[in-house]
C-alpha positions, 0 to 999 in steps of 0.5 A: 141164293147165298153169297157162297152159292153165288160165288160158286156159280160165278166161278163155274161161269168163269171156268166155262168162259175160259174153256170156251174161249180156249177152244175157239182160239185152238180151233182158229189156230188149227184152221189157220195153220191148216189153211197155210199148209194146204195153200203151200201144198195145193200146187202141182209140182212139175219137174222138167229134166233137160239135155242139150248138145249131146252129140252122140257122146255115148262113151265119152267122159270129161272132167267137170269141177275136178270130177269125171262126168258124162257118158250115156250110162251115167247120164241115164242113171241120174235122169232115172234117179231124178225122174223116180223122185217126182212122178210129174217129170218130163224129159226134154232136149234142145237139139244137137243130140246127134252129129259130130258124134264118135264112132260108136254112134256115127258109124251106125248113122247115129241110130245108137243115140236115138236108141238111148233116147228111146230107152230113157223115154224122152218126151219132147225134143227139137232138132238142132243144126247138126240134125241136118248134117246129112240132110232133111230126109235123114233127119226125118228118118231118125225121127220117124223111122225108115231105111238107110242103105248102110244100116237098113230099117230103123224104127225111129224116135219115140220122142215127140219132136217140135220145130216151129221155124224149120219150114217146108219150102213146098207147103210153106208150113213147118216140117215138124209140128210147131208145138207139142202138148203134154198133159201132167196131173190135169195141166196142159203144157205146151212145148215149142221148138226152134233152131237157130236161124244161123243153121242157114250158114252152118248146113250146106245148101244141098242138105237144106234145100227142102226147108227154110229156117226162119226167124226164131222169135216170130215163129215162137210168138206165132205158135204161142198165139195158137197155144193161147187159143187153146187155153194153155198157160204153161208154155216151154220153149226148146230153143237151139240158141245160145245163152250163158250166165254166171253160176248165180245167174248174173251177167247173162249173154247170148242170143236167147237173152237178147231175144227174151224181151221180144218173146211173148210173156206167156213163155215161162221157161226156155231150154237153150243150146248150141253154145255148149255153155252154162246158163241158169238165169232170168231174162225178161221174166223167162227162166233160161237154162243150158247144161254145157254139152256132151251129157256132162250135165243136165238141167233140172227145172222145178215148176209149181202150178196152180191147178185152178188158174193153170199158171206157174206160180214159182219156177227155179232151176239147177244145172247138175253135173253127171259126176261119176262119184255119186252114182252107179252107171245104169245097167240098161245103158251099159248093155246098149253100149256093149252091143254097139261096142261089139258091132264096132269091133277093133277098127277104131282101137288101132294105133295110127301114130304117136304125137310128140306133144299135144296139139291144141284146138283152142287159140294160142297167144298169137290168136291161132289154133295150132290144130286148125293150122295143121289141118288147114296146111294139110288140106291146102297141100293135099288140094294144091291150092293157095288158101284153106279155111277150117271151121272151129266147129269141125275140130271136136277135141285137141290131139293129146300127147302120146299114141293116137287111136 
């Protein structure tokens, strides 16, 4: 072979080696990139949308950060919008959805509020203390359906209710299922409901004589054990207990924050309620959220679940205000409200007096609530007694200056 032929052969071999090495590097890079991509997308994306302490506020609105918010038609529009964005979505609530309600709900035994929850297809809920305001049987009627002499027969709620610590005194077992299991994209998700033990103080003995409200932590941990025996690793608690934090999650306080270290670590997320505060924090590894009250906000919890281990690998939350500026009211809900407005009539639109100045519910500089003082004085005089007491919770709003309906 001549020197020229040898040089040509060497050149071809070199070109072949370069092409081969380049191909291998490209293939490796492509596979490596694909592996990273599949790793980040192989998790199941689960969304939980939560509401707490709605209190039947179907037609009531409040200012949040300078914007009007709340009202069933706007809450519904937001929940439908966010649910549409992720098919793996469950709607949940943490109690006090009824009780302390305005006439559009209270005058119909809070059935309109349950109809609203049915319209939105809430998946899981738990009773708060206010669900017991009219007794155990009325709470069960709103959940399971039944007859009321004032409103007739009601079909009940489509929502699955859970409560692990409302115990039937006769049977010694929970009055409602201690847990509810929902399946989403092949993953079993366990929900446990509890209500604050302080319900024993809030609700009259007559209205809770059939039940006993037991310790929340003990009830949660006992039920977690049952779920773990079923192999369930994604566990959510719906707790009608208080929690509060700053917007960034710092300086968290409340009953659930104190309970968190005592609660089984298999619990991943806790939806709070009862105190009507903002909470978006982590305590003892548990994500805790509360979205104010009265439908002026809701909790959005995003979970990433490994389909193989069936465990949560990432969790994060937002508290989203139901601002009227960013969405149109839901038409189905507007129709529901109009139906009950018509049935309510004009009885609650009559002017009964005029306030020369606002009488505030909150404490003044002397540590007194002017509204509570007025109510207590009226009760004391009407009953002919020396002392009258007013509970802060029975006063829902201040009396504004001007005409009162």
